[in-house]
N, C-alpha and C positions, 0 to 999 in steps of 0.2 A: 750626229750626236750621242751623248755620252749613256753608256746601259747603266741602268739603274740595280746593283747588286743585291743578294740577299740579305745580307748583312745588314745594307744601309736602309732597306724596306721596313727591318723589325727595329732598326734603330728607332728609326722615325715613327715608328709604330707605337712603340715603348712611350716616346716622347708625348705625343698625343693623347693617348693612356693616363699620364703622368700629368698633365696638363688638363685634363676632363677630371681626375681627380682634385687639382689645387683648386678648381671653378666648384665644385661640390663643397670644398670646405669654407670659401667663401659664403655659399648659400648659408652655411649649416652658423657661422658665426654672425649672420644676419637673422637666421632667425632665432638663434640662443637670445641676442641683443632687443629683439622686437617681441619676444612672446614671455621669457621666464628672469627677466633679468633681474628680477627682486630672491632669488636664491643662489647664496653665496656661493655655492659650486657650480654653477654656471660661467660664473667669471673664472674661473682655472678652467672648467671647459674649455671654454673660447680661446682662452690660452693655451691650451693643448692643440687647438683643430688651427688656431695660427698657425703654430711651429711646426705642425704636419703639413698644413698647407703651403710655406714657407719651404718648405723643403721640398716636396715635389714639385713647385713651380722653378725654382731653381734647376732641379731634376731634368726635368722637362726640355728645362733651354739647353743643360748639357746634352741631351741626346738628339734636341732638333738641329743645336748648329757645334757638333762633331769636329770644331776650328782649334787647333793647339794655340792659338793667339786667344782665345776665349775662354778658355778650359782653366786657367793659372786664377780667371779671376770670379769665374761660377764656383769652383770645385771650393774655395774657402767658406763660400758662405752656405753652400750645403751641410759643410762640416761644422760651423758655428750657430747655422738653425737647429741641428737634431739632437745637438748636446741638449738645447734644454726642454725637450722634450719627456725623458724620465720626471727632471724636478716639479714641471706641472703636471704630469699626473700623478706624481706623489701626491702633493697640494690640494688636487682634486679629489682624491680617493678620502684624505683626511677630513675635507669639507665637508665632502657627501654625508659622513656617517658622525658626524658631529659640528653641525650647522651654527653653534651658540655659541660654540667655543672661539671665537673672534681673532681673541687675543693670543692662544693659543695657535692656531692658524699662522698668522703675523710670524710671530717667533721661528716658523721654519722655512721663512724667505731667505735664512742666510744659505741654504741650501743651492740659492743661485749663483753662491761667490764660484762655484767648482764649473757651469757653464761659461762664464763670463771671462774665468783664466783661460779657461782653454780656447772660448774663441780669439780673446789676445794674442794667443800664441799663433793663432791660425791665421786670423785678419792682417797683423801686422807684418810678420817676415815679409819680404818679397818671393813669388811664388815662380820667376822666372825658367828656371829649370826644369820646372815640371809641368810635363805635357803628356797627355797620351795619344797615340799613333793606331786610329783603327784599321786591322785586318779584316780578315774573313773569318772573325768572329764577333760573337758577340758581347759586349761590353757594359757591364753593373756601373752603377758610381764607386771610386775605387778606394771604398775604405783601406781593402789590404794595398795599396799603395801609397798611401797615405805614411804607412811605416816607416819607408825610406825617408822618411822628410822628420816626423815628429816622434819616432819610438816610444821610448817612457809614458810621455803625453797621453798618446792616444790609447795605451793600453788605460792609466785611470781613466780617461775619458769615456772608455766603452765599461769599466768594471764599476764606473759611478752611475751609468746608465742604467745598467743592469741590477744595480742595487736600490737606487730610487723608486724603481717599479717593481720591485719583488716588497720593498718594504709595504707601498698601495697596496698588491694584491693581499700581503698579511693581514692589514688593515681592514678589507672588507670581509676576508674570510673571519676574519674575530666577529665582525656585527652579523654576515650570515649563520652563523652557528651559535651565538652567542644568544642573542635576542631574536628569539620567534615571530618576527611581527612583518607586517605587510610590505616592508621596504627589503625583505628579503630576498626577494626574488632578483631587484633591483641591483645588489651587491653580487649575488651572482653573475646579471647579466655582465655588468661593470668586471668581474671576474674575468670573465671570457673573453671580453674585449680587451684586457690589460694581456692577457696570452697571448692573444691575436697580434699586440702591439712587439711582443718579443719576440713573437715566431716572423715577424717580417724583416725585422732588425736581425736575425740571425743569419737570415736569408742573406740579405743587403750586405750584412759585414763578413761574411765564410763561404758565400754561394760560387759555386762555379762560372767561369767567363762564359762556356760555353753551354750552362742551360737555357735549356726551351721555354720552360715556367719563367717567360721574365716577367709576365703578368700580375704574378703571385703576390709581389711586396706591393705595387698599386692598388691591386684590390682588397689585399689583406687590412692596410693601413686606413683604406677608405668603409670597409666594414667596421672597423674599431671605431671610429670618429661615429659612425649612424648608431652603433648600438650605445656609447657613453654618451649621442643626444637622447635619446629612445631611454635612458634607464633612468635622466632627469623630468624630461619631459613628461613622462609618464608616472613621477613616483607621486602620488598623491598626498603622502605624509609630506613630503616636502613642500609642498603647495601649501596644503593648511596650516601648515606651522607658518609660514611668511605671510599667508592671508592673514591669518591671526594675527601677528605681528605690528600688520598695517591696520588691521581694527582696533588697534591699543588693546587688545587682551592683556598683554604686560603689565597695562598700569591700573587691572578696574584692583578695587578694593576688597574682591571677595576671589576664592579659589575657583580657576577654571580648569578644565583637565580636557584633554579629548583622546579618546580611543576608536581606536581600528572596528577594523568587520571581524577583527578574533578577539573583540575586548580588551585586548593590549593598549596599555596606557604611552602614547609617545612625544603628548609634550605636557606639561602645565606652566602657569603662567607665575610667578615671584611669590603669589598667595597662596599658590597652590602647593608650590612647594617647602611652605612654612606649614601647611597643614601634615601636608604627608610624610614630614621630620618631627611633628609634634606626637603622631600616633606611630611610628615606626621607624628609625633612626636608619632601617636599610629598606625601606621604601621609596624609591628612585622610578624613574623614568623604564618602561619595561614592566611594569605589574598589572598582572591580571584585576578586571573589576572586582571582582568575586573577592579576591584577595585582599584588596581595598576595604569593600565595604562590608568585611567581616570584622575592621574595628568598630562601624557605627552599632547602633539599634535604626532598622529603617522601620516606616511607619508609613503604607498608603495610604489617600485618601481619594476620595470619587467627588469632592465639591467641588462647583464650577468655580471658576477663578474670571475675574476683570479680562477685559481683551487685554493683549500685550502681557498677560500673568502665566498664560496658558503653553504649556510646552507638553511634548509628546508623552513626557513621563512625567510626573506631578506627585512628590511626598515631602514628607520629613524625614533627617537622619539623625541622628544621637550621639555626642560623643562625651562618650561617659569620662575617659581619662581629663576630657580639660571641662567639664561641664558644661559642651557646647553644643545648642537646636540648630541644624541650618535647614532651611527649605530648598530643596534638590530640586533642580529643572535638567531634562538632559531632551537634546535633540538631535534631532539626525542631519549632518551634511549632506547636501546629496550634490550630482557633477552638474555641471552647467546646463544640461539639459531638464534639471531636475527628474532626473529617473532612477536614477541607481544611488543608493547608498556608499557614498566614502570613508563616514566616518561617525562618530559620535559623540556632542560635544553636551559638557556635563558643569553647571555653574550652581555654584553654594551659595545662598544667603545667608549669613549669620543670623541668628533670631533670638539678639543680647537682652531683649528687654523681658524674652518669657523661657529665660535657661531657669532661672530661681524654683518657678512656677512647674515647667519640666521635671525637674531632679525631684519634686515631691512627687507631683503625679506618676512619677515611673515608682517609686516605693509603696504608692497607695495601689496602685494598679497592676501591679505586676510582681509584688512579695504575698509571701503568704505572712500573715497577720501574725502568728504562731510560730513558726517557727524562724522565720526572715529569710527563707529561701525562695525560689521562684515558683510561678505559682503555673497552672496547666495553661493560662491566656498568654502569656511570655514565652510558654513552649511552643506554642502555635505559630505565635510572630518568629521563634528563630527557626523553625521548622522552613522557612520561606525564604534565608539565607543558606548559600552556597558552603560547603567548610573547602577550607583550601584542603591540595591532595596531603602538604608535606605535615597535616595534621593526624594523617591515618597512618595506625589503624582504628577507631575510634569503636569502641567496646558503651554496649549500654547495661545499664543495672536496673534491674524490675524489681522493687522491692516491696511485699505487702506484710503490712504487721498482722501475727498473728494472735487472734481471742479477744482485737480490740473491743468488737459488741459485747464481749462479756466483762469485761472491767466497768468498761462505761457503764449497763446496768445493775453490778452490784456493787462496784467502788465509788461509782460517780463519774461525772463528765471531766469534773476540776482532774481527777484522778487518771483520767482518760488523755486529758492534754497533757497530764505529765507525763506520762507512758510515750504518748508522739512525738514531744522535744525531745526525752531521750533515744529516743532512736534516732531523730533525726542527730542529736549532736555525735552518736557514734558513728555515722555514716559521712558527717563533716569531718570526722578526726581519722577515718580512712584513709580517704579520700584526699588528694592535694588542693590549695589552694583554688589553681584554676580549671578546675572541675565541675562542673552544673552541678545543681540538685535541685529538682522540681517537686514538688507535693502536688499531685494530682488530683488527690480526694484525701476524707477523709484519713485511710488507711496504708493510702500508696505514695511512693518515692518513687523516683528516676534519674537516676544518676547519670552523666554522658562522661565519658571518659576517654580523652586525646592521650593519641600514639600511647593507646596500651594495647596490646595483643590481648587475644582469647583468656594464656594460661595465666595471666595477671590479672584478667577480668575476674578468673575463676578464684582465685588465692585470694582477692579484695571482698569476694562475694562470702568464704567462707568465715575470713575474719571477722568480717561483720554480725555474721548469724552466730557467731560463739561469741563476742561481748555483749550481743544482747541478749541470749539465756544467760551470761551471768550475772545481770541486773537484778535487784532487790527492791523492794519496798511494794513489793505487787502479790506478795504471796496471801491465798495460799494457790493462786493461780497462775498456770503454767504460759510463760513470757516466751516470745520466740521471733524471729521474723524469716520468712519465705523470700529467696533474692532468685531472681533467671536475670541467664546472660544470652550475650549474643556480641557478636563482631562484625562492623565492615571494614572491610580492606582495602577500599577505594570509592573514589566520589561518582563512578558509575551503580555504585549501589544504593536501593531505595532504603531510606530513613525507614520511611512506613513498615518494611518489609523487615527491618532490623528491630525495630520496636514491635511489630508483632512476636517476632521468636523468643525476643522475651520476656514477654506478655505468658506466651506459650511455657516456656520454659520455667517461669513462677510459678504455675497454676500445676503444673507438672511436682514441683518442689513444693508444695502447698500439703500437695495429695501425700505426699510421702510423711510430713511433720503427722500428718493425721492418723496415719498408719503405726507410726512410731509412738504418739501417743496410746 
């Protein structure tokens, strides 16, 4: 009875290991087809797993039957299949980060030209002289030996394979860094899988023949395939997008937006894109909800609605630029067990019949009748709206008109109104068009200055005080205004605290003016 040597045992063991990996690849392909086939990236993931499965299957044959009569026919199939690994992985990456760009991804299919040409060179020429003689060493799939037969073509194949994988990694890294969304973890997981794929290729291509870690390439490629599968299987954003498509969200005649648990928008239908483009040309995917809502005036209400119209959050929002009123409803999208929130659906129903009415209502309800600036009621509504971080620092000017009661009592209320209007006009002339002015009471104004540091706010306050003191027509009474300032440098600071600081500074300035008088 012929004795089995150690190298024969290890060779058979490596063949068994690769056959197991090929079986696992088949299971993953079936899972892809059965569970999530409606996600485009799964199509390219299936192709990648199929390629790697074919490669490890023929590799297992190579090691199970180390016969010089079989090897010349098995080896070309190994080289031909593995040449498709890089392109399928690259297309998977592009399809994963931009699932709506089907036309662009299809235009990348030309990348399959190089593995097709390489496979033609490998499969067509006769390989009768190509044989491997097993000695007392553990032999890997002989990428090195093929150099004797294909020379430059082999180098082109290796370089192209690595380049396509690196392009895929670059695309995933860009998404992970540029867009801090729920899918960032999936992108990073895919990057780890890609690095494992490159690592196993390097081990197979350039490893030493007597390397005892023969199991590394098989385990590595299996780990790579499983990680990529899990990346898509548990990527809730991808699933929600295409569940939305199947529910015809793209055909809805009103804007539909979907936000992840971090309140970052990752989906909008066609009407949603039109709406975002109309309010801000730079508003695209991956915008914060608060950055979108700051373009609207938001009105919440507690009225009971008929069954079928009730959302978890219901309100009116008004877009002044287009003079459009929307009835907004928000719903939580839960997991299959209806326990954990996966994302949030926002639907905006335009109420065109109420637009003109609402425009007049806004002027009546939110503007001061004398100065035509905003009133205190509108300030209370604006306080509910978050201010985007890119608008900081935000400075407040709390302005209190001096001696208004004296002028009302002696010169009359008409003269007092003239005094108030003159102060407002000077304040308006000293600030920018986008800055907000509110009349809070008979003699108080609040100015909100966006992107204005404390030093600039102090300069504006001094300018307002100086110009008002120079006003004529109210003699012999002294006129003036006391202005207190405060500045918030980040969104974490409370608006109420900042307002209180400005109010305190204003009273200190008023006391100073009385002492000077």
